[in-house]
C-alpha positions in Angstrom: -59.0 67.2 -238.0 -61.0 64.8 -236.0 -64.5 64.0 -237.1 -67.3 63.5 -234.6 -70.3 61.3 -235.8 -72.2 61.1 -232.5 -75.7 62.2 -231.6 -76.4 62.4 -227.9 -79.2 60.2 -226.7 -80.8 60.2 -223.2 -79.5 57.4 -221.1 -78.5 56.4 -217.5 -74.9 55.4 -217.0 -73.2 53.9 -213.9 -70.0 52.1 -215.0 -67.0 53.8 -216.6 -66.6 52.5 -220.1 -65.0 53.7 -223.3 -68.4 54.4 -225.0 -69.3 56.7 -222.1 -66.2 58.9 -222.3 -66.6 62.3 -224.0 -64.7 65.4 -224.8 -66.5 68.7 -224.0 -65.9 71.8 -226.1 -64.5 74.7 -224.0 -63.5 72.3 -221.2 -60.1 70.6 -221.0 -59.6 66.9 -220.3 -62.1 64.0 -220.7 -65.3 63.2 -218.9 -67.6 60.3 -218.2 -71.3 60.8 -218.9 -73.1 60.0 -215.7 -76.6 60.7 -217.1 -78.1 62.5 -220.1 -80.9 64.9 -220.3 -82.8 66.6 -223.1 -80.9 69.9 -222.5 -77.5 68.5 -221.7 -75.7 66.0 -219.5 -74.2 65.4 -216.1 -70.5 64.5 -216.5 -67.7 63.5 -214.2 -64.1 64.6 -214.9 -61.5 61.8 -215.3 -58.9 64.0 -213.7 -60.4 65.3 -210.4 -63.6 63.2 -210.4 -65.7 66.4 -210.0 -69.3 66.2 -211.3 -71.0 69.0 -213.2 -73.9 69.7 -215.6 -73.1 70.8 -219.1 -75.7 72.4 -221.2 -76.1 71.3 -224.8 -76.9 74.9 -225.7 -73.4 76.0 -224.7 -71.2 72.9 -225.1 -70.9 70.0 -227.6 -70.2 66.5 -226.4 -68.1 64.3 -228.6 -68.0 60.6 -227.6 -64.5 59.2 -228.3 -65.9 56.0 -229.8 -67.6 58.1 -232.5 -64.5 60.2 -233.5 -62.8 59.3 -236.8 -59.3 60.4 -237.9 -58.4 61.3 -241.5 -55.9 58.8 -243.1 -54.6 58.4 -246.7 -57.0 55.5 -247.0 -60.4 55.3 -245.3 -61.1 57.2 -242.1 -59.9 55.3 -239.0 -61.6 55.1 -235.6 -59.8 57.0 -232.9 -59.6 53.7 -231.0 -57.6 52.2 -233.9 -55.0 55.0 -233.4 -54.9 54.3 -229.7 -54.4 50.6 -230.4 -51.5 51.4 -232.6 -50.0 53.7 -230.0 -50.3 50.9 -227.4 -48.9 48.3 -229.7 -45.9 50.4 -230.6 -44.9 51.1 -227.0 -42.9 54.2 -227.9 -42.6 56.9 -225.3 -45.3 59.6 -225.7 -43.9 62.8 -227.2 -43.9 66.2 -225.6 -47.1 67.9 -226.7 -45.3 71.2 -226.8 -42.9 70.0 -229.4 -44.7 70.0 -232.8 -41.8 68.2 -234.6 -41.7 65.5 -232.0 -45.5 65.0 -232.3 -45.4 64.5 -236.1 -42.3 62.3 -235.9 -44.1 60.1 -233.3 -47.3 59.6 -235.4 -45.3 59.0 -238.5 -43.7 56.1 -236.7 -46.8 54.9 -234.8 -49.5 55.5 -237.4 -47.9 56.4 -240.8 -51.3 56.2 -242.7 -52.5 59.5 -241.0 -53.2 62.2 -243.5 -50.9 64.8 -242.1 -52.3 67.5 -244.4 -55.7 67.3 -242.6 -54.7 66.0 -239.2 -53.4 69.1 -237.5 -50.9 69.5 -234.8 -53.7 70.4 -232.4 -55.4 67.1 -233.2 -52.2 65.1 -232.5 -51.9 66.9 -229.1 -55.4 65.9 -228.2 -54.8 62.3 -229.2 -51.7 62.1 -227.0 -53.4 63.7 -224.0 -56.5 61.6 -224.4 -54.5 58.4 -224.7 -52.7 59.2 -221.5 -55.9 59.9 -219.6 -57.5 56.7 -220.9 -54.5 54.7 -219.8 -54.3 56.3 -216.4 -57.9 55.4 -215.7 -57.5 51.9 -217.0 -60.3 52.2 -219.6 -60.4 49.5 -222.3 -60.9 51.1 -225.7 -60.9 47.9 -227.7 -64.3 47.0 -229.2 -66.1 44.0 -227.7 -66.8 40.9 -229.9 -70.5 41.8 -229.9 -69.8 45.2 -231.3 -67.3 44.0 -233.8 -69.6 41.3 -235.3 -73.1 42.4 -236.4 -75.6 39.6 -237.2 -78.9 39.9 -239.1 -81.8 39.0 -236.7 -83.7 35.8 -237.5 -87.0 37.6 -237.6 -85.7 39.9 -240.4 -84.5 37.0 -242.5 -87.9 35.3 -242.2 -89.6 38.4 -243.2 -87.5 38.6 -246.4 -88.3 35.0 -247.3 -92.0 35.6 -246.8 -91.9 38.6 -249.0 -90.2 36.7 -251.8 -92.7 33.9 -251.6 -95.6 36.3 -251.8 -94.0 37.9 -254.9 -93.8 34.5 -256.6 -97.5 33.7 -255.8 -98.5 37.0 -257.4 -96.4 36.3 -260.5 -98.0 32.8 -261.0 -101.6 34.0 -260.7 -103.3 34.1 -264.1 -104.3 37.4 -265.5 -107.9 38.3 -265.7 -109.4 38.4 -269.2 -109.8 41.9 -270.6 -113.2 43.4 -270.3 -113.3 44.3 -274.0 -112.9 40.6 -275.1 -115.6 39.5 -272.6 -118.0 42.0 -274.0 -117.3 40.8 -277.6 -118.0 37.2 -276.7 -121.3 38.1 -275.0 -122.4 39.8 -278.1 -121.6 36.8 -280.3 -123.5 34.4 -278.0 -126.7 36.6 -277.7 -128.5 37.2 -280.9 -129.8 40.7 -281.5 -133.3 41.7 -282.3 -132.6 42.5 -285.9 -131.3 38.9 -286.4 -134.5 37.4 -285.1 -136.5 39.4 -287.5 -134.3 38.4 -290.4 -134.5 34.6 -289.7 -138.3 34.7 -289.1 -140.1 33.0 -292.1 -141.9 35.4 -294.4 -145.7 35.0 -294.8 -147.0 35.0 -298.4 -149.7 37.4 -299.4 -153.2 35.9 -300.1 -154.5 36.2 -303.6 -157.8 37.9 -304.0 -160.6 35.6 -304.8 -162.3 36.2 -308.0 -165.9 37.1 -307.4 
């Protein structure tokens, strides 16, 4: 089984490149996306160069660069299988011979999970590889695509965030309101205290007449 992980995005395309090659459900062969629209895409056949519009309501477009293949390890990109087929240099098998197909891929890419990669998938890979080669399309990833770097602006933003966190951590905590209220009460004498500390006046004795 081949796994498609592509979501079609609107774009204008002029040059034939691997990332613009698609398979269309219900239509044989491979196609180049000429332009994309919200309701579908205009594609060009790699076999007869005919151009047509395919509706996204009727057809699904699968970009070859987004297709993964089941292996006994991690899933592999379809381009990795193509690269192994090219490096091996063995003659392509007859797609009508199921035994020859399996024997070919056991030799070229033995890590395939043959329980989940069906004969129909192997037929597609052989046919697609042949079309890609006939049209001289380079399926190897470019150095820019293979190496992803973190933008400088993103790194600076992380550093600023860490510095801000440290500044917040070092800022002394505010005294609790309860403690502050208590201190205020101790410093300000109450009315009852003033009355207690006020000297008492003695009573005058009556004068004897």
